[in-house]
C-alpha positions in Angstrom: 6.1 180.7 199.9 6.2 181.3 203.7 5.2 177.9 205.4 4.6 177.0 209.0 2.3 179.9 209.8 -0.2 180.1 212.6 -3.7 181.1 212.1 -2.8 184.5 213.6 0.0 185.1 210.9 -2.7 184.8 208.1 -4.0 188.2 208.7 -7.8 188.6 208.0 -8.0 185.4 206.0 -10.1 183.6 208.6 -12.5 186.6 209.0 -13.4 186.7 205.2 -16.7 184.9 204.1 -14.6 182.6 201.7 -16.1 179.2 201.1 -14.2 176.3 202.8 -13.8 172.9 201.4 -14.6 170.2 203.7 -13.4 166.6 203.1 -15.2 163.5 204.4 -14.8 159.9 203.7 -17.5 157.9 201.9 -18.1 154.2 202.9 -15.9 152.9 200.0 -13.0 155.1 201.3 -13.2 157.6 198.6 -13.2 161.4 199.6 -16.3 163.7 199.3 -15.3 167.4 198.8 -17.9 169.8 200.0 -18.0 173.6 199.7 -19.2 174.9 203.0 -20.0 178.1 205.1 -17.7 178.3 208.2 -16.5 180.3 210.9 -13.3 180.4 212.7 -14.0 180.5 216.5 -12.2 179.6 219.6 -9.2 178.0 217.7 -11.2 175.9 215.2 -13.5 175.8 212.3 -17.4 175.5 213.0 -19.4 174.3 210.1 -23.2 173.7 209.8 -25.1 171.1 208.0 -28.5 169.2 208.2 -28.2 166.2 210.6 -29.3 163.8 207.7 -26.9 165.4 205.2 -24.3 163.1 203.7 -21.4 164.8 205.2 -23.0 164.1 208.6 -23.5 160.5 207.9 -19.8 160.1 206.7 -18.6 161.8 209.9 -20.7 159.6 212.2 -19.1 156.5 210.5 -15.5 157.9 210.1 -14.8 161.2 211.9 -11.7 161.8 210.1 -11.9 165.1 208.2 -10.0 168.0 206.5 -10.9 171.5 205.9 -9.1 174.2 203.6 -9.7 177.9 203.3 -7.6 179.9 200.8 -7.5 183.1 199.1 -8.4 183.2 195.3 -5.9 186.1 194.7 -2.7 187.5 195.9 -1.1 186.8 198.4 -2.8 183.5 198.2 -2.9 182.6 201.8 -4.4 179.3 202.9 -5.0 177.1 205.9 -5.6 173.4 205.9 -6.6 171.2 208.9 -6.8 167.5 209.2 -8.5 166.3 212.5 -11.1 164.3 214.0 -14.4 166.1 213.8 -16.7 166.5 216.7 -20.5 166.5 216.1 -23.2 168.1 218.2 -26.9 169.1 217.8 -27.8 172.6 218.5 -30.4 173.8 220.9 -30.8 177.1 219.4 -30.1 178.9 216.1 -27.6 181.3 217.3 -24.7 179.6 215.5 -26.7 179.1 212.3 -27.5 182.9 212.4 -24.1 184.0 213.0 -22.7 181.9 210.2 -25.5 182.7 207.7 -25.2 186.4 208.5 -21.4 186.1 207.6 -22.2 185.1 204.0 -25.7 186.7 203.3 -25.7 189.8 205.5 -27.6 190.3 208.9 -31.2 190.3 207.7 -30.9 187.6 205.2 -28.9 185.5 207.5 -31.5 185.7 210.1 -34.1 184.7 207.5 -32.2 181.7 206.5 -31.6 180.7 210.2 -35.5 180.8 210.8 -35.8 178.2 207.9 -33.1 175.9 209.3 -34.2 172.7 210.8 -32.3 169.8 212.5 -29.0 171.6 212.5 -25.6 169.8 213.3 -22.4 171.5 214.2 -19.4 170.1 212.8 -16.4 171.3 215.1 -12.9 170.9 213.7 -10.0 171.8 215.8 -6.5 171.5 214.6 -5.0 168.1 214.7 -2.5 168.7 211.9 -2.4 172.3 210.7 -0.8 173.6 207.5 -0.8 177.4 206.7 1.0 179.3 204.0 1.1 182.5 201.9 2.9 183.9 199.1 3.2 187.3 200.6 7.1 187.4 199.8 6.4 186.7 196.0 4.1 189.8 195.9 6.5 192.2 197.9 
């Protein structure tokens, strides 16, 4: 397994519409794992959620978060980031449209964005980054 990779060394992994798993902390200290749509932009992950969502409440109270994205087939590439989440309300639906279009296609993504409400952007920039692939095992 190749370790210590940069996001750029993962090929197209971060461009694929794979679900990510976001980890946040409940009040009792246990972890909530949530599958989320995401985009990799400007050196970090962007995730959308409703401002009243449980993930948002967790991050307001404790901004520590982790996110992981990985292949479900060879070469089994992946990236994990552990960081402090940054939260911001969105003034327009462009980010929602862009992320939804990634997963649903352009037309359905636009329709989805039109039904979105009080959207919150969760920004996750690398604090601790771990990236890997098993490409050498499949050469």
